[in-house]
C-alpha positions in Angstrom: 45.8 -6.6 -6.2 42.6 -4.9 -7.4 44.2 -3.4 -10.4 45.8 -6.7 -11.3 42.5 -8.5 -11.1 40.9 -5.9 -13.4 43.8 -6.2 -15.9 43.2 -9.9 -16.1 39.5 -9.5 -16.6 40.2 -6.9 -19.3 37.1 -4.7 -19.4 36.8 -2.5 -22.4 35.2 0.9 -22.9 31.4 0.6 -22.7 31.4 -2.7 -20.8 29.4 -3.4 -17.7 31.3 -4.7 -14.6 30.1 -6.2 -11.4 32.4 -5.8 -8.4 30.9 -8.0 -5.6 32.5 -7.4 -2.2 33.8 -4.1 -3.6 35.3 -2.9 -0.3 36.6 0.6 -0.7 37.0 0.2 -4.5 40.4 -1.4 -5.1 38.9 -3.1 -8.2 35.9 -0.9 -8.9 37.9 2.3 -9.4 40.4 0.8 -11.9 37.5 -0.9 -13.7 35.6 2.4 -13.9 38.6 4.0 -15.5 38.8 1.3 -18.2 35.0 1.1 -19.0 34.9 4.9 -19.2 31.8 7.1 -19.2 29.9 4.8 -21.6 30.4 1.8 -19.3 29.0 0.9 -15.9 30.5 -0.5 -12.8 28.1 -1.9 -10.2 29.9 -2.1 -6.9 28.2 -3.9 -4.0 29.4 -4.8 -0.5 27.8 -6.1 2.7 29.5 -3.3 4.6 27.7 0.0 4.3 30.8 1.7 5.6 32.9 0.3 2.8 30.4 1.4 0.2 30.3 4.9 1.8 34.1 5.1 1.5 33.9 4.1 -2.2 31.2 6.8 -2.7 33.5 9.4 -1.3 36.2 8.4 -3.8 33.9 8.7 -6.7 31.8 11.8 -6.0 
């Protein structure tokens, strides 16, 4: 579902994306792949545990 949402939004290389309620990154990770190293994905969630899970995926 996250990848499909990102596909509809259509971020391009260099874009900035906000993923509110990011969970463990189902949308943030595909968005980051599309915006590339010149882009930025800001991923926020009320659950610290979910953000920690996303951090482990990314670093």
